[in-house]
TIRO-2110 file (N, C-alpha, C; in Angstrom, 1 decimal):
// TIRO-2110
-8.1, 98.8, -57.2, N, 1, A
-6.5, 98.2, -56.7, CA, 1, A
-6.5, 96.7, -56.9, C, 1, A
-5.3, 96.8, -57.3, N, 2, A
-4.2, 95.4, -57.4, CA, 2, A
-3.9, 95.0, -56.1, C, 2, A
-4.5, 93.7, -55.5, N, 3, A
-3.5, 93.7, -54.5, CA, 3, A
-2.0, 92.9, -55.1, C, 3, A
-1.5, 93.7, -53.8, N, 4, A
0.0, 93.1, -53.8, CA, 4, A
0.7, 92.1, -53.2, C, 4, A
-0.4, 91.7, -51.9, N, 5, A
-0.3, 90.2, -51.3, CA, 5, A
0.7, 90.7, -49.8, C, 5, A
1.1, 92.3, -49.8, N, 6, A
2.0, 93.1, -49.0, CA, 6, A
1.0, 93.3, -47.8, C, 6, A
2.1, 92.8, -46.4, N, 7, A
1.0, 93.7, -45.7, CA, 7, A
1.7, 94.4, -44.8, C, 7, A
0.8, 95.6, -44.8, N, 8, A
1.1, 96.9, -44.2, CA, 8, A
0.8, 97.1, -43.0, C, 8, A
1.9, 98.2, -42.6, N, 9, A
1.6, 98.2, -40.9, CA, 9, A
0.8, 98.8, -40.2, C, 9, A
-0.2, 99.5, -41.5, N, 10, A
-1.8, 99.8, -41.2, CA, 10, A
-2.4, 99.5, -42.4, C, 10, A
-3.6, 98.9, -41.7, N, 11, A
-4.6, 97.7, -42.7, CA, 11, A
-5.4, 98.1, -41.9, C, 11, A
-6.9, 98.8, -42.8, N, 12, A
-7.9, 98.8, -42.6, CA, 12, A
-9.2, 98.1, -43.7, C, 12, A
-10.4, 97.9, -43.2, N, 13, A
-11.0, 97.2, -44.5, CA, 13, A
-11.8, 98.7, -45.0, C, 13, A
-12.4, 98.3, -46.5, N, 14, A
-12.9, 99.6, -47.2, CA, 14, A
-13.5, 100.5, -45.9, C, 14, A
-14.8, 99.4, -45.3, N, 15, A
-15.3, 100.6, -44.1, CA, 15, A
-15.2, 101.1, -43.7, C, 15, A
-14.3, 101.6, -43.1, N, 16, A
-13.4, 102.3, -42.2, CA, 16, A
-12.5, 103.3, -43.0, C, 16, A
-11.8, 102.7, -44.0, N, 17, A
-11.2, 103.7, -44.7, CA, 17, A
-12.1, 104.6, -45.2, C, 17, A
-13.3, 104.2, -45.3, N, 18, A
-14.7, 105.1, -46.2, CA, 18, A
-15.2, 106.4, -45.0, C, 18, A
-14.9, 105.7, -43.9, N, 19, A
-15.2, 106.7, -42.8, CA, 19, A
-14.4, 108.2, -42.4, C, 19, A
-12.7, 107.5, -42.9, N, 20, A
-12.2, 108.3, -42.3, CA, 20, A
-11.8, 109.1, -43.8, C, 20, A
-12.0, 108.7, -44.8, N, 21, A
-11.8, 109.9, -46.5, CA, 21, A
-13.3, 110.4, -47.3, C, 21, A
-12.6, 111.4, -47.4, N, 22, A
-13.5, 111.7, -48.2, CA, 22, A
-14.3, 111.0, -49.2, C, 22, A
-15.2, 111.1, -50.3, N, 23, A
-15.5, 110.2, -51.1, CA, 23, A
-14.4, 110.1, -52.1, C, 23, A
-13.8, 111.4, -52.5, N, 24, A
-13.0, 111.6, -53.8, CA, 24, A
-11.9, 111.1, -53.1, C, 24, A
-11.0, 111.2, -52.1, N, 25, A
-9.9, 110.8, -51.2, CA, 25, A
-9.9, 109.4, -51.5, C, 25, A
-11.1, 108.7, -51.3, N, 26, A
-11.2, 107.2, -51.0, CA, 26, A
-11.0, 106.5, -52.8, C, 26, A
-11.4, 107.6, -53.7, N, 27, A
-11.1, 107.1, -55.0, CA, 27, A
-10.0, 107.1, -55.4, C, 27, A
-9.4, 108.4, -55.1, N, 28, A
-7.7, 108.1, -55.0, CA, 28, A
-6.8, 106.9, -54.5, C, 28, A
-7.4, 107.2, -53.3, N, 29, A
-6.0, 106.2, -52.4, CA, 29, A
-6.3, 105.3, -52.3, C, 29, A
-7.8, 104.6, -52.8, N, 30, A
-7.8, 103.0, -52.4, CA, 30, A
-8.6, 102.6, -53.3, C, 30, A
-8.6, 103.1, -55.1, N, 31, A
-9.3, 102.8, -55.9, CA, 31, A
-8.5, 103.0, -56.6, C, 31, A
-7.4, 103.6, -56.6, N, 32, A
-5.9, 104.0, -57.5, CA, 32, A
-6.4, 105.0, -58.4, C, 32, A
-8.0, 106.0, -58.2, N, 33, A
-7.9, 106.8, -59.0, CA, 33, A
-6.7, 107.7, -59.4, C, 33, A
-7.7, 108.6, -60.3, N, 34, A
-6.6, 109.6, -60.8, CA, 34, A
-7.1, 111.5, -60.8, C, 34, A
-6.8, 112.6, -59.7, N, 35, A
-7.6, 113.6, -59.8, CA, 35, A
-7.3, 114.6, -60.9, C, 35, A
-8.3, 115.2, -61.1, N, 36, A
-8.0, 116.0, -62.9, CA, 36, A
-6.8, 116.7, -62.8, C, 36, A
-6.3, 116.9, -63.8, N, 37, A
-5.2, 117.9, -63.9, CA, 37, A
-5.4, 119.4, -63.8, C, 37, A
-4.3, 120.3, -62.9, N, 38, A
-4.2, 120.9, -62.5, CA, 38, A
-5.3, 122.1, -62.2, C, 38, A
-5.6, 120.7, -60.4, N, 39, A
-6.7, 121.6, -59.8, CA, 39, A
-6.4, 121.1, -58.6, C, 39, A
-5.3, 120.0, -58.1, N, 40, A
-5.2, 119.4, -56.5, CA, 40, A
-4.6, 121.0, -56.3, C, 40, A
-4.6, 120.6, -55.0, N, 41, A
-4.1, 122.0, -53.7, CA, 41, A
-2.6, 122.3, -53.9, C, 41, A
-1.8, 121.2, -54.5, N, 42, A
-0.1, 121.2, -54.1, CA, 42, A
0.6, 121.2, -55.2, C, 42, A
-0.6, 121.2, -56.8, N, 43, A
0.3, 121.7, -58.3, CA, 43, A
1.5, 122.8, -58.1, C, 43, A
0.9, 123.8, -57.4, N, 44, A
2.1, 125.1, -57.8, CA, 44, A
2.1, 125.2, -56.8, C, 44, A
2.1, 124.9, -55.8, N, 45, A
2.2, 124.9, -54.0, CA, 45, A
4.2, 125.4, -54.3, C, 45, A
4.7, 126.0, -53.5, N, 46, A
6.1, 126.4, -53.2, CA, 46, A
6.5, 126.6, -51.6, C, 46, A
5.4, 126.1, -51.1, N, 47, A
5.9, 126.0, -49.2, CA, 47, A
6.7, 124.9, -49.2, C, 47, A
7.8, 125.2, -48.3, N, 48, A
8.6, 124.3, -47.9, CA, 48, A
8.2, 123.5, -46.4, C, 48, A
8.5, 122.3, -46.7, N, 49, A
7.1, 121.5, -45.4, CA, 49, A
7.9, 119.9, -46.2, C, 49, A
7.2, 118.8, -45.3, N, 50, A
7.1, 117.8, -45.7, CA, 50, A
5.6, 117.7, -46.3, C, 50, A
5.3, 116.3, -46.9, N, 51, A
4.5, 116.1, -47.8, CA, 51, A
4.5, 114.8, -47.2, C, 51, A
2.7, 114.4, -46.7, N, 52, A
2.7, 112.9, -46.0, CA, 52, A
1.4, 112.4, -46.8, C, 52, A
1.3, 110.8, -47.0, N, 53, A
0.5, 110.0, -47.1, CA, 53, A
-0.9, 111.3, -46.4, C, 53, A
-2.0, 111.2, -47.3, N, 54, A
-2.8, 111.7, -46.4, CA, 54, A
-4.0, 110.4, -45.6, C, 54, A
-3.7, 109.7, -46.1, N, 55, A
-4.7, 108.3, -45.3, CA, 55, A
-4.2, 107.8, -43.7, C, 55, A
-2.6, 107.6, -44.1, N, 56, A
-1.5, 107.7, -42.6, CA, 56, A
-1.0, 108.5, -42.3, C, 56, A
-0.5, 109.9, -42.4, N, 57, A
0.4, 110.4, -41.8, CA, 57, A
1.7, 110.2, -42.4, C, 57, A
2.4, 109.0, -42.6, N, 58, A
3.4, 109.1, -43.0, CA, 58, A
4.2, 109.5, -43.7, C, 58, A
5.3, 110.4, -43.2, N, 59, A
6.0, 111.5, -44.1, CA, 59, A
6.8, 110.4, -45.7, C, 59, A
6.3, 111.0, -46.8, N, 60, A
7.0, 110.8, -47.9, CA, 60, A
7.8, 110.9, -49.0, C, 60, A
7.5, 112.6, -48.9, N, 61, A
8.0, 113.6, -49.8, CA, 61, A
8.6, 115.1, -49.1, C, 61, A
9.8, 115.3, -49.3, N, 62, A
10.3, 116.7, -49.1, CA, 62, A
9.9, 118.0, -50.1, C, 62, A
9.8, 119.0, -49.3, N, 63, A
9.4, 119.9, -50.4, CA, 63, A
10.5, 120.4, -51.5, C, 63, A
11.8, 119.8, -51.3, N, 64, A
12.9, 120.6, -51.8, CA, 64, A
13.1, 119.6, -52.7, C, 64, A
12.9, 118.6, -53.4, N, 65, A
12.8, 117.4, -53.7, CA, 65, A
11.8, 117.9, -55.5, C, 65, A
10.6, 119.1, -54.9, N, 66, A
9.9, 119.1, -55.6, CA, 66, A
10.1, 120.1, -56.9, C, 66, A
9.2, 119.8, -58.0, N, 67, A
9.8, 120.5, -59.2, CA, 67, A
8.9, 120.9, -60.1, C, 67, A
9.0, 122.0, -61.0, N, 68, A
7.7, 122.4, -61.8, CA, 68, A
8.0, 121.8, -62.8, C, 68, A
6.8, 120.7, -62.8, N, 69, A
6.7, 120.2, -63.7, CA, 69, A
6.3, 120.4, -65.1, C, 69, A
5.2, 120.7, -64.9, N, 70, A
3.8, 121.7, -65.5, CA, 70, A
2.8, 120.2, -66.2, C, 70, A
3.5, 119.3, -65.7, N, 71, A
2.3, 118.1, -65.9, CA, 71, A
1.4, 118.3, -65.5, C, 71, A
0.7, 119.1, -64.4, N, 72, A
-0.9, 119.1, -64.2, CA, 72, A
-1.2, 118.7, -62.7, C, 72, A
0.2, 117.9, -62.5, N, 73, A
0.4, 117.6, -60.7, CA, 73, A
1.3, 117.3, -59.8, C, 73, A
1.2, 117.9, -58.5, N, 74, A
2.8, 118.1, -57.9, CA, 74, A
3.9, 117.1, -58.4, C, 74, A
5.0, 116.9, -58.7, N, 75, A
6.0, 116.9, -59.0, CA, 75, A
7.3, 116.5, -58.0, C, 75, A
8.1, 115.6, -57.4, N, 76, A
9.4, 115.4, -57.1, CA, 76, A
10.2, 114.6, -57.5, C, 76, A
11.2, 114.7, -57.1, N, 77, A
11.9, 113.4, -58.4, CA, 77, A
12.9, 112.4, -57.1, C, 77, A
12.5, 112.3, -56.0, N, 78, A
12.5, 111.2, -55.1, CA, 78, A
11.5, 111.3, -53.9, C, 78, A
11.1, 110.0, -53.4, N, 79, A
11.3, 110.0, -52.1, CA, 79, A
12.0, 110.4, -50.6, C, 79, A
11.4, 110.7, -49.8, N, 80, A
11.9, 111.2, -48.6, CA, 80, A
13.1, 110.4, -48.6, C, 80, A
12.8, 108.2, -48.3, N, 81, A
13.5, 107.3, -48.2, CA, 81, A
12.5, 106.3, -49.6, C, 81, A
13.3, 105.1, -49.7, N, 82, A
13.2, 104.5, -50.9, CA, 82, A
12.1, 103.2, -49.9, C, 82, A
12.2, 103.1, -48.4, N, 83, A
11.2, 102.7, -48.0, CA, 83, A
10.1, 103.5, -47.3, C, 83, A
9.7, 104.4, -47.7, N, 84, A
8.6, 105.1, -47.3, CA, 84, A
7.2, 104.6, -48.4, C, 84, A
7.7, 104.1, -49.7, N, 85, A
6.8, 104.3, -51.0, CA, 85, A
7.2, 102.7, -51.7, C, 85, A
6.1, 102.3, -52.3, N, 86, A
5.9, 100.9, -52.9, CA, 86, A
5.8, 101.0, -54.0, C, 86, A
6.8, 100.1, -55.4, N, 87, A
6.6, 100.3, -57.0, CA, 87, A
5.8, 99.5, -57.3, C, 87, A
4.7, 99.5, -58.1, N, 88, A
4.0, 98.5, -58.7, CA, 88, A
3.7, 98.4, -60.1, C, 88, A
3.7, 97.8, -60.3, N, 89, A
4.0, 97.4, -62.0, CA, 89, A
2.6, 97.6, -62.3, C, 89, A
2.2, 98.6, -63.2, N, 90, A
0.8, 99.3, -63.6, CA, 90, A
0.5, 99.0, -65.1, C, 90, A
0.2, 98.0, -65.9, N, 91, A
-0.4, 98.0, -67.2, CA, 91, A
-1.9, 98.3, -67.5, C, 91, A
-2.1, 99.1, -66.7, N, 92, A
-3.8, 99.9, -67.1, CA, 92, A
-3.8, 100.7, -68.7, C, 92, A
-4.6, 101.3, -68.8, N, 93, A
-4.6, 101.9, -69.8, CA, 93, A
-3.8, 101.8, -71.3, C, 93, A
-3.7, 100.6, -71.0, N, 94, A
-2.5, 99.7, -72.9, CA, 94, A
-1.5, 100.2, -72.4, C, 94, A
-0.7, 100.6, -71.8, N, 95, A
0.7, 101.1, -71.6, CA, 95, A
1.3, 101.0, -70.1, C, 95, A
2.6, 100.2, -70.3, N, 96, A
3.4, 100.0, -69.1, CA, 96, A
4.0, 101.0, -68.0, C, 96, A
3.3, 101.5, -66.7, N, 97, A
3.9, 102.3, -65.9, CA, 97, A
3.9, 101.8, -64.5, C, 97, A
4.4, 102.7, -63.5, N, 98, A
5.0, 102.3, -62.5, CA, 98, A
4.2, 103.2, -61.3, C, 98, A
3.2, 102.2, -60.7, N, 99, A
2.0, 103.0, -59.4, CA, 99, A
3.2, 103.1, -58.6, C, 99, A
3.1, 104.3, -58.1, N, 100, A
3.8, 104.6, -56.6, CA, 100, A
2.6, 104.7, -55.5, C, 100, A
2.5, 103.8, -54.5, N, 101, A
2.1, 104.0, -53.1, CA, 101, A
2.7, 103.5, -52.3, C, 101, A
1.9, 104.3, -50.9, N, 102, A
2.5, 104.9, -49.6, CA, 102, A
2.8, 103.5, -49.0, C, 102, A
4.4, 102.9, -49.2, N, 103, A
4.6, 102.1, -47.9, CA, 103, A
4.1, 101.0, -46.8, C, 103, A
3.8, 102.1, -46.0, N, 104, A
2.7, 102.3, -44.8, CA, 104, A
1.4, 101.6, -45.1, C, 104, A
0.5, 101.9, -45.5, N, 105, A
-0.2, 101.3, -45.8, CA, 105, A
-1.2, 101.2, -47.2, C, 105, A
-0.4, 101.0, -48.2, N, 106, A
-0.5, 101.1, -49.7, CA, 106, A
-1.6, 101.5, -50.3, C, 106, A
-1.9, 103.1, -49.7, N, 107, A
-2.8, 104.1, -50.8, CA, 107, A
-1.9, 104.3, -52.2, C, 107, A
-2.7, 104.7, -52.8, N, 108, A
-2.4, 104.8, -54.4, CA, 108, A
-1.8, 106.1, -54.3, C, 108, A
-0.7, 106.5, -54.0, N, 109, A
0.0, 107.9, -54.6, CA, 109, A
0.1, 108.7, -56.0, C, 109, A
0.4, 108.0, -56.9, N, 110, A
0.2, 108.6, -58.2, CA, 110, A
1.3, 107.3, -58.8, C, 110, A
2.3, 108.5, -60.0, N, 111, A
3.3, 107.1, -60.8, CA, 111, A
4.4, 107.8, -61.1, C, 111, A
5.3, 106.8, -61.1, N, 112, A
6.7, 107.7, -61.7, CA, 112, A
7.6, 107.3, -62.5, C, 112, A
7.9, 108.5, -63.6, N, 113, A
8.4, 107.9, -65.1, CA, 113, A
9.7, 108.4, -64.5, C, 113, A
10.3, 107.6, -65.9, N, 114, A
11.7, 108.2, -65.9, CA, 114, A
12.1, 108.4, -67.6, C, 114, A
13.3, 109.2, -67.4, N, 115, A
13.9, 109.1, -69.2, CA, 115, A
13.0, 110.8, -69.6, C, 115, A
12.5, 111.6, -69.0, N, 116, A
11.2, 112.2, -69.6, CA, 116, A
12.5, 114.0, -70.2, C, 116, A
13.7, 114.0, -69.8, N, 117, A
14.5, 115.2, -69.8, CA, 117, A
14.2, 115.9, -69.2, C, 117, A
14.2, 115.9, -67.8, N, 118, A
13.9, 116.9, -66.6, CA, 118, A
15.3, 116.7, -66.1, C, 118, A
15.3, 118.4, -65.9, N, 119, A
16.5, 118.7, -65.1, CA, 119, A
17.0, 118.4, -63.4, C, 119, A
17.0, 116.9, -63.4, N, 120, A
16.6, 117.0, -62.0, CA, 120, A
17.6, 116.0, -61.6, C, 120, A
18.1, 115.5, -60.2, N, 121, A
18.9, 114.9, -60.2, CA, 121, A
18.8, 113.4, -60.6, C, 121, A
17.7, 112.9, -60.9, N, 122, A
17.5, 111.8, -60.5, CA, 122, A
16.8, 111.2, -62.3, C, 122, A
16.6, 112.1, -62.6, N, 123, A
15.8, 111.9, -64.1, CA, 123, A
14.1, 111.8, -63.9, C, 123, A
14.2, 111.3, -62.6, N, 124, A
12.8, 110.7, -62.3, CA, 124, A
11.6, 111.9, -62.1, C, 124, A
10.7, 111.7, -62.1, N, 125, A
9.4, 112.2, -62.0, CA, 125, A
7.9, 111.7, -61.5, C, 125, A
8.4, 112.0, -60.3, N, 126, A
7.0, 111.0, -59.2, CA, 126, A
6.0, 111.9, -59.4, C, 126, A
5.0, 111.9, -60.4, N, 127, A
3.8, 112.6, -60.9, CA, 127, A
2.5, 111.8, -59.4, C, 127, A
2.4, 113.0, -58.8, N, 128, A
1.7, 112.0, -57.6, CA, 128, A
0.4, 113.3, -57.4, C, 128, A
-0.5, 112.6, -57.2, N, 129, A
-2.5, 113.3, -57.0, CA, 129, A
-2.0, 114.1, -55.6, C, 129, A
-2.3, 115.4, -55.6, N, 130, A
-2.6, 116.2, -54.4, CA, 130, A
-3.6, 116.0, -53.3, C, 130, A
-4.3, 115.1, -54.2, N, 131, A
-4.9, 114.6, -53.1, CA, 131, A
-5.0, 113.8, -52.1, C, 131, A
-3.8, 112.7, -52.5, N, 132, A
-3.3, 111.8, -51.5, CA, 132, A
-2.4, 112.4, -50.6, C, 132, A
-1.5, 113.4, -50.2, N, 133, A
-1.4, 114.4, -49.9, CA, 133, A
-1.6, 115.5, -48.5, C, 133, A
-0.5, 115.6, -47.8, N, 134, A
-0.7, 116.0, -46.9, CA, 134, A
0.3, 117.1, -46.6, C, 134, A
0.5, 118.8, -46.8, N, 135, A
1.4, 119.2, -46.9, CA, 135, A
2.1, 119.7, -45.4, C, 135, A
3.4, 119.0, -44.3, N, 136, A
3.2, 119.8, -43.3, CA, 136, A
4.5, 121.1, -43.0, C, 136, A
3.5, 121.9, -42.8, N, 137, A
4.7, 123.3, -43.6, CA, 137, A
5.9, 122.8, -42.5, C, 137, A
7.2, 124.1, -42.5, N, 138, A
8.0, 123.5, -42.1, CA, 138, A
8.0, 124.9, -41.1, C, 138, A
8.4, 125.0, -40.1, N, 139, A
8.1, 125.4, -38.7, CA, 139, A
8.7, 126.9, -39.0, C, 139, A
END
């Protein structure tokens, strides 16, 4: 991942992250990888609750902001709060995109897209890797 120069509340070196995360989690969260479409644990989940960063536990998205985009990854139309995520311009793959990272630990979550025509309040689609999240079901 490209460094942002930002200081995060939770900072660890790669050795510590590798001890905490599985190889697949490390690849997505710490190396800005992408899981394959339609295989993620939360792609079609409709369970009510809060989605948190798998790396640090920060609450990021609510289930009532999740929608069926049929893109292959969980989609949300807004984060829990703007300070929970950070946005990084991403020009990899020969296109301009906006990367979404956890605002607490800097882990890669996915990307946000606008103007795709989804019937959501924000006209945004936060396309988030399931492996970047853990679902905390509503009690």
